[in-house]
N, CA, C and O atoms as a printed pandas DataFrame, in Angstrom:
     atom_number atom_name residue_name chain_id  residue_number  x_coord  y_coord  z_coord
0              1         N          MET        A               1   11.166  -38.519  116.979
1              2        CA          MET        A               1   12.351  -38.545  116.143
2              3         C          MET        A               1   11.899  -38.711  114.693
3              4         O          MET        A               1   10.949  -39.435  114.398
4              5         N          LYS        A               2   12.594  -38.032  113.813
5              6        CA          LYS        A               2   12.273  -38.098  112.384
6              7         C          LYS        A               2   13.552  -38.410  111.619
7              8         O          LYS        A               2   14.579  -37.760  111.815
8              9         N          VAL        A               3   13.480  -39.414  110.744
9             10        CA          VAL        A               3   14.604  -39.776  109.885
10            11         C          VAL        A               3   14.146  -39.580  108.445
11            12         O          VAL        A               3   13.084  -40.061  108.049
12            13         N          SER        A               4   14.955  -38.873  107.671
13            14        CA          SER        A               4   14.590  -38.658  106.265
14            15         C          SER        A               4   15.827  -38.733  105.387
15            16         O          SER        A               4   16.943  -38.430  105.810
16            17         N          TYR        A               5   15.589  -39.149  104.147
17            18        CA          TYR        A               5   16.649  -39.206  103.144
18            19         C          TYR        A               5   16.194  -38.419  101.932
19            20         O          TYR        A               5   15.124  -38.685  101.385
20            21         N          ASP        A               6   16.990  -37.458  101.509
21            22        CA          ASP        A               6   16.702  -36.649  100.328
22            23         C          ASP        A               6   17.620  -37.121   99.218
23            24         O          ASP        A               6   18.821  -36.851   99.249
24            25         N          SER        A               7   17.073  -37.821   98.241
25            26        CA          SER        A               7   17.894  -38.377   97.155
26            27         C          SER        A               7   18.457  -37.297   96.238
27            28         O          SER        A               7   19.489  -37.511   95.602
28            29         N          GLN        A               8   17.799  -36.140   96.158
29            30        CA          GLN        A               8   18.296  -35.074   95.302
30            31         C          GLN        A               8   19.565  -34.449   95.856
31            32         O          GLN        A               8   20.468  -34.094   95.099
32            33         N          THR        A               9   19.637  -34.314   97.180
33            34        CA          THR        A               9   20.837  -33.744   97.803
34            35         C          THR        A               9   21.730  -34.826   98.405
35            36         O          THR        A               9   22.829  -34.536   98.880
36            37         N          ASP        A              10   21.251  -36.085   98.385
37            38        CA          ASP        A              10   21.964  -37.229   98.947
38            39         C          ASP        A              10   22.318  -36.976  100.412
39            40         O          ASP        A              10   23.456  -37.162  100.845
40            41         N          THR        A              11   21.288  -36.540  101.163
41            42        CA          THR        A              11   21.449  -36.173  102.563
42            43         C          THR        A              11   20.534  -37.018  103.444
43            44         O          THR        A              11   19.332  -37.118  103.198
44            45         N          LEU        A              12   21.120  -37.619  104.469
45            46        CA          LEU        A              12   20.365  -38.384  105.457
46            47         C          LEU        A              12   20.293  -37.551  106.726
47            48         O          LEU        A              12   21.323  -37.135  107.256
48            49         N          SER        A              13   19.086  -37.304  107.215
49            50        CA          SER        A              13   18.891  -36.476  108.407
50            51         C          SER        A              13   18.176  -37.257  109.490
51            52         O          SER        A              13   17.196  -37.957  109.234
52            53         N          MET        A              14   18.687  -37.124  110.707
53            54        CA          MET        A              14   18.036  -37.690  111.882
54            55         C          MET        A              14   17.769  -36.527  112.829
55            56         O          MET        A              14   18.697  -35.946  113.393
56            57         N          VAL        A              15   16.505  -36.197  112.996
57            58        CA          VAL        A              15   16.119  -35.074  113.844
58            59         C          VAL        A              15   15.525  -35.650  115.122
59            60         O          VAL        A              15   14.488  -36.314  115.092
60            61         N          PHE        A              16   16.184  -35.392  116.235
61            62        CA          PHE        A              16   15.770  -35.936  117.511
62            63         C          PHE        A              16   14.797  -35.021  118.247
63            64         O          PHE        A              16   13.955  -35.491  119.013
64            65         N          ARG        A              17   14.911  -33.725  118.015
65            66        CA          ARG        A              17   14.070  -32.740  118.693
66            67         C          ARG        A              17   13.588  -31.725  117.657
67            68         O          ARG        A              17   14.166  -30.645  117.534
68            69         N          PRO        A              18   12.533  -32.064  116.912
69            70        CA          PRO        A              18   12.110  -31.241  115.768
70            71         C          PRO        A              18   11.625  -29.837  116.110
71            72         O          PRO        A              18   11.683  -28.947  115.260
72            73         N          ASP        A              19   11.153  -29.620  117.322
73            74        CA          ASP        A              19   10.604  -28.308  117.672
74            75         C          ASP        A              19   11.601  -27.405  118.394
75            76         O          ASP        A              19   11.229  -26.348  118.904
76            77         N          VAL        A              20   12.867  -27.822  118.436
77            78        CA          VAL        A              20   13.890  -27.061  119.152
78            79         C          VAL        A              20   14.798  -26.369  118.140
79            80         O          VAL        A              20   15.324  -27.025  117.242
80            81         N          PRO        A              21   14.991  -25.057  118.267
81            82        CA          PRO        A              21   15.862  -24.357  117.315
82            83         C          PRO        A              21   17.336  -24.727  117.507
83            84         O          PRO        A              21   17.797  -24.967  118.623
84            85         N          VAL        A              22   18.043  -24.764  116.405
85            86        CA          VAL        A              22   19.474  -25.061  116.407
86            87         C          VAL        A              22   20.234  -23.791  116.757
87            88         O          VAL        A              22   20.041  -22.747  116.133
88            89         N          ALA        A              23   21.102  -23.889  117.762
89            90        CA          ALA        A              23   21.911  -22.742  118.173
90            91         C          ALA        A              23   23.338  -22.846  117.660
91            92         O          ALA        A              23   24.004  -21.835  117.437
92            93         N          GLU        A              24   23.803  -24.084  117.474
93            94        CA          GLU        A              24   25.189  -24.287  117.046
94            95         C          GLU        A              24   25.298  -25.585  116.257
95            96         O          GLU        A              24   24.615  -26.564  116.555
96            97         N          SER        A              25   26.164  -25.582  115.248
97            98        CA          SER        A              25   26.441  -26.769  114.453
98            99         C          SER        A              25   27.927  -27.076  114.506
99           100         O          SER        A              25   28.764  -26.177  114.581
100          101         N          ASP        A              26   28.234  -28.360  114.465
101          102        CA          ASP        A              26   29.621  -28.809  114.499
102          103         C          ASP        A              26   29.806  -29.838  113.403
103          104         O          ASP        A              26   28.898  -30.625  113.136
104          105         N          GLU        A              27   30.962  -29.847  112.766
105          106        CA          GLU        A              27   31.279  -30.845  111.751
106          107         C          GLU        A              27   32.508  -31.624  112.237
107          108         O          GLU        A              27   33.641  -31.296  111.882
108          109         N          PRO        A              28   32.265  -32.673  113.064
109          110        CA          PRO        A              28   33.374  -33.412  113.662
110          111         C          PRO        A              28   34.176  -34.227  112.657
111          112         O          PRO        A              28   35.327  -34.582  112.913
112          113         N          GLY        A              29   33.573  -34.518  111.527
113          114        CA          GLY        A              29   34.253  -35.247  110.470
114          115         C          GLY        A              29   33.694  -34.803  109.145
115          116         O          GLY        A              29   32.630  -34.187  109.085
116          117         N          SER        A              30   34.393  -35.108  108.104
117          118        CA          SER        A              30   33.953  -34.715  106.773
118          119         C          SER        A              30   32.582  -35.325  106.462
119          120         O          SER        A              30   32.419  -36.545  106.477
120          121         N          GLY        A              31   31.614  -34.473  106.186
121          122        CA          GLY        A              31   30.299  -34.929  105.763
122          123         C          GLY        A              31   29.329  -35.250  106.875
123          124         O          GLY        A              31   28.232  -35.737  106.603
124          125         N          ILE        A              32   29.693  -34.994  108.118
125          126        CA          ILE        A              32   28.795  -35.213  109.247
126          127         C          ILE        A              32   28.578  -33.869  109.948
127          128         O          ILE        A              32   29.540  -33.202  110.329
128          129         N          VAL        A              33   27.325  -33.481  110.115
129          130        CA          VAL        A              33   27.000  -32.224  110.771
130          131         C          VAL        A              33   26.103  -32.539  111.971
131          132         O          VAL        A              33   25.073  -33.197  111.829
132          133         N          ILE        A              34   26.502  -32.066  113.144
133          134        CA          ILE        A              34   25.739  -32.281  114.367
134          135         C          ILE        A              34   25.234  -30.927  114.855
135          136         O          ILE        A              34   26.003  -29.974  114.982
136          137         N          ASP        A              35   23.938  -30.855  115.124
137          138        CA          ASP        A              35   23.308  -29.617  115.575
138          139         C          ASP        A              35   22.945  -29.720  117.052
139          140         O          ASP        A              35   22.506  -30.766  117.531
140          141         N          TYR        A              36   23.140  -28.596  117.769
141          142        CA          TYR        A              36   22.858  -28.514  119.192
142          143         C          TYR        A              36   21.941  -27.329  119.486
143          144         O          TYR        A              36   21.903  -26.356  118.733
144          145         N          ASP        A              37   21.206  -27.429  120.591
145          146        CA          ASP        A              37   20.390  -26.298  121.014
146          147         C          ASP        A              37   21.228  -25.354  121.884
147          148         O          ASP        A              37   22.434  -25.549  122.028
148          149         N          GLU        A              38   20.597  -24.349  122.452
149          150        CA          GLU        A              38   21.324  -23.347  123.235
150          151         C          GLU        A              38   21.923  -23.896  124.534
151          152         O          GLU        A              38   22.762  -23.248  125.159
152          153         N          HIS        A              39   21.481  -25.103  124.936
153          154        CA          HIS        A              39   22.006  -25.729  126.152
154          155         C          HIS        A              39   22.960  -26.885  125.825
155          156         O          HIS        A              39   23.258  -27.711  126.687
156          157         N          ASP        A              40   23.434  -26.937  124.583
157          158        CA          ASP        A              40   24.342  -27.980  124.095
158          159         C          ASP        A              40   23.725  -29.373  124.066
159          160         O          ASP        A              40   24.444  -30.370  124.124
160          161         N          ASN        A              41   22.406  -29.449  123.978
161          162        CA          ASN        A              41   21.723  -30.725  123.817
162          163         C          ASN        A              41   21.631  -31.061  122.333
163          164         O          ASN        A              41   21.451  -30.170  121.503
164          165         N          LEU        A              42   21.751  -32.322  122.005
165          166        CA          LEU        A              42   21.684  -32.787  120.624
166          167         C          LEU        A              42   20.305  -32.529  120.026
167          168         O          LEU        A              42   19.287  -32.869  120.628
168          169         N          VAL        A              43   20.276  -31.929  118.844
169          170        CA          VAL        A              43   19.029  -31.670  118.129
170          171         C          VAL        A              43   18.929  -32.584  116.914
171          172         O          VAL        A              43   17.896  -33.215  116.693
172          173         N          SER        A              44   20.012  -32.659  116.116
173          174        CA          SER        A              44   19.961  -33.474  114.903
174          175         C          SER        A              44   21.362  -33.843  114.418
175          176         O          SER        A              44   22.363  -33.240  114.804
176          177         N          ILE        A              45   21.385  -34.861  113.554
177          178        CA          ILE        A              45   22.617  -35.286  112.893
178          179         C          ILE        A              45   22.311  -35.398  111.402
179          180         O          ILE        A              45   21.305  -35.987  111.006
180          181         N          GLU        A              46   23.181  -34.831  110.594
181          182        CA          GLU        A              46   22.999  -34.867  109.145
182          183         C          GLU        A              46   24.230  -35.509  108.515
183          184         O          GLU        A              46   25.366  -35.178  108.855
184          185         N          THR        A              47   23.980  -36.437  107.588
185          186        CA          THR        A              47   25.056  -37.100  106.863
186          187         C          THR        A              47   24.997  -36.659  105.408
187          188         O          THR        A              47   24.019  -36.924  104.710
188          189         N          LEU        A              48   26.054  -35.983  104.953
189          190        CA          LEU        A              48   26.150  -35.543  103.565
190          191         C          LEU        A              48   26.737  -36.667  102.727
191          192         O          LEU        A              48   27.475  -37.504  103.247
192          193         N          ASP        A              49   26.420  -36.699  101.433
193          194        CA          ASP        A              49   26.863  -37.779  100.547
194          195         C          ASP        A              49   26.524  -39.130  101.170
195          196         O          ASP        A              49   27.355  -40.037  101.214
196          197         N          ALA        A              50   25.299  -39.244  101.645
197          198        CA          ALA        A              50   24.861  -40.399  102.424
198          199         C          ALA        A              50   24.983  -41.718  101.667
199          200         O          ALA        A              50   25.319  -42.736  102.273
200          201         N          SER        A              51   24.724  -41.730  100.381
201          202        CA          SER        A              51   24.779  -42.989   99.640
202          203         C          SER        A              51   26.194  -43.560   99.580
203          204         O          SER        A              51   26.373  -44.750   99.318
204          205         N          GLU        A              52   27.189  -42.724   99.820
205          206        CA          GLU        A              52   28.579  -43.186   99.850
206          207         C          GLU        A              52   29.011  -43.607  101.256
207          208         O          GLU        A              52   30.040  -44.264  101.411
208          209         N          ARG        A              53   28.240  -43.236  102.280
209          210        CA          ARG        A              53   28.637  -43.460  103.671
210          211         C          ARG        A              53   27.761  -44.457  104.423
211          212         O          ARG        A              53   28.199  -45.047  105.411
212          213         N          VAL        A              54   26.520  -44.650  103.956
213          214        CA          VAL        A              54   25.549  -45.466  104.666
214          215         C          VAL        A              54   24.986  -46.518  103.723
215          216         O          VAL        A              54   24.621  -46.216  102.587
216          217         N          ALA        A              55   24.920  -47.755  104.201
217          218        CA          ALA        A              55   24.301  -48.813  103.403
218          219         C          ALA        A              55   22.800  -48.549  103.314
219          220         O          ALA        A              55   22.146  -48.329  104.333
220          221         N          GLU        A              56   22.260  -48.570  102.118
221          222        CA          GLU        A              56   20.825  -48.374  101.873
222          223         C          GLU        A              56   20.295  -47.119  102.562
223          224         O          GLU        A              56   19.433  -47.201  103.437
224          225         N          ALA        A              57   20.803  -45.983  102.171
225          226        CA          ALA        A              57   20.420  -44.702  102.779
226          227         C          ALA        A              57   18.936  -44.415  102.638
227          228         O          ALA        A              57   18.383  -43.643  103.422
228          229         N          ASP        A              58   18.285  -45.012  101.666
229          230        CA          ASP        A              58   16.861  -44.758  101.448
230          231         C          ASP        A              58   15.970  -45.759  102.193
231          232         O          ASP        A              58   14.761  -45.802  101.961
232          233         N          ARG        A              59   16.554  -46.554  103.074
233          234        CA          ARG        A              59   15.797  -47.556  103.836
234          235         C          ARG        A              59   16.126  -47.409  105.318
235          236         O          ARG        A              59   17.294  -47.339  105.700
236          237         N          VAL        A              60   15.085  -47.363  106.147
237          238        CA          VAL        A              60   15.271  -47.220  107.592
238          239         C          VAL        A              60   14.537  -48.358  108.283
239          240         O          VAL        A              60   13.393  -48.675  107.955
240          241         N          GLU        A              61   15.214  -48.957  109.236
241          242        CA          GLU        A              61   14.579  -50.001  110.052
242          243         C          GLU        A              61   14.578  -49.514  111.494
243          244         O          GLU        A              61   15.604  -49.075  112.013
244          245         N          PHE        A              62   13.432  -49.595  112.127
245          246        CA          PHE        A              62   13.295  -49.146  113.513
246          247         C          PHE        A              62   13.037  -50.343  114.397
247          248         O          PHE        A              62   12.236  -51.214  114.056
248          249         N          GLN        A              63   13.710  -50.391  115.527
249          250        CA          GLN        A              63   13.515  -51.488  116.459
250          251         C          GLN        A              63   13.437  -50.937  117.874
251          252         O          GLN        A              63   14.295  -50.157  118.288
252          253         N          SER        A              64   12.435  -51.330  118.598
253          254        CA          SER        A              64   12.291  -50.933  119.993
254          255         C          SER        A              64   12.527  -52.163  120.860
255          256         O          SER        A              64   11.901  -53.203  120.655
256          257         N          VAL        A              65   13.429  -52.040  121.826
257          258        CA          VAL        A              65   13.731  -53.201  122.681
258          259         C          VAL        A              65   13.438  -52.883  124.128
259          260         O          VAL        A              65   13.628  -53.733  124.997
């Protein structure tokens, strides 16, 4: 999984399957884009205008339990 924040475009991306091509995208809400592969499996989630929607968009904390 790869999480990245682009401050120039203010976009937060979470890519769960980086080597899988996107077949379809859906925008279930304003500023959220969800990408799926050809079998409707989740590939990635993108948050537009991330600094307005996410606390500390440029900081990621990972926890494994």
